[in-house]
C-alpha positions in Angstrom: 43.9 47.9 140.4 42.5 46.1 143.4 40.4 49.1 144.5 38.5 48.9 141.1 37.7 45.3 141.5 34.8 45.8 144.1 33.3 48.5 141.9 33.4 46.3 138.8 32.1 43.4 140.8 29.2 45.6 142.1 28.4 46.9 138.6 28.5 43.3 137.1 26.3 42.0 140.1 23.8 44.9 139.5 23.8 44.1 135.7 23.0 40.5 136.4 20.3 41.4 138.9 18.6 43.5 136.4 18.9 41.0 133.7 17.4 38.3 136.0 14.6 40.6 137.1 13.6 41.1 133.5 14.1 37.3 132.6 11.6 36.4 135.3 8.9 38.2 133.3 6.5 39.3 136.1 7.5 42.8 135.5 6.0 42.5 131.8 2.6 42.0 133.5 3.0 45.0 135.8 3.8 43.0 138.8 6.4 43.9 141.5 8.7 41.2 143.2 6.7 41.3 146.4 3.4 40.5 144.4 4.9 37.1 143.6 5.8 35.9 147.1 4.0 32.7 148.0 1.2 33.4 150.5 1.9 31.3 153.6 0.7 32.2 157.1 3.4 34.9 157.6 2.8 36.5 154.2 -1.0 36.6 154.9 -0.5 38.3 158.2 1.9 40.9 156.6 -0.7 41.6 153.9 -3.3 42.1 156.5 -1.1 44.8 158.0 -0.5 46.7 154.7 -1.9 50.1 154.5 -5.3 50.0 152.6 -4.0 51.8 149.4 -0.9 49.7 149.2 -3.0 46.5 149.5 -5.4 47.8 146.8 -2.6 48.7 144.4 -1.3 45.1 144.9 -4.6 43.7 144.2 -5.1 45.7 141.0 -1.7 44.6 139.7 -2.4 40.9 140.4 -5.9 41.1 138.8 -4.4 42.8 135.7 -1.6 40.2 135.5 -4.2 37.4 135.7 -6.3 39.0 133.0 -3.2 39.5 130.7 -2.0 36.0 131.4 -5.4 34.5 130.5 -5.2 36.5 127.2 -1.6 35.5 126.7 -0.7 39.1 126.5 1.9 41.4 128.2 1.8 45.2 128.9 3.3 47.6 126.4 7.0 47.9 127.3 6.5 51.5 128.7 4.2 50.0 131.5 6.5 47.2 132.5 7.7 47.6 136.1 11.2 48.8 136.0 13.9 47.2 138.3 14.8 50.7 139.8 11.1 51.4 140.6 10.2 48.0 142.2 9.8 48.6 145.9 9.8 45.9 148.5 6.6 47.2 150.0 5.8 44.0 151.8 9.3 43.1 153.2 9.2 45.3 156.3 5.8 44.0 157.4 6.9 40.3 156.6 10.2 40.8 158.6 8.2 42.0 161.6 5.6 39.1 161.4 8.4 36.6 161.3 10.2 38.3 164.2 7.0 38.2 166.3 6.3 34.5 165.4 9.9 33.5 166.3 9.5 35.4 169.7 6.1 33.7 170.4 7.9 30.3 169.5 10.7 31.0 171.9 8.3 32.0 174.7 6.3 28.8 174.1 9.6 26.6 174.6 9.9 28.1 178.1 
């Protein structure tokens, strides 16, 4: 019985994560999770490092979402971003920017 608990907990957690993802609502506008990250200095630098097509896709999603929001509309359900298809495209760049910044801060302390 104990061996089934982690699998059950994992499925339950995944179910909650999917529910929360849909409850946030950004996916109904065609946005991905990384499209909603607040743009501080680190995020702006990570965005600058994105490949051009990835950046252009992001800008398209954001502009479309702003337009839908102003019209108080959402996309048809078949165009919503699905939990399984939402890639964390910005995360690797952001982690690298943060690592570099922390490294610079450490050097400046010396």
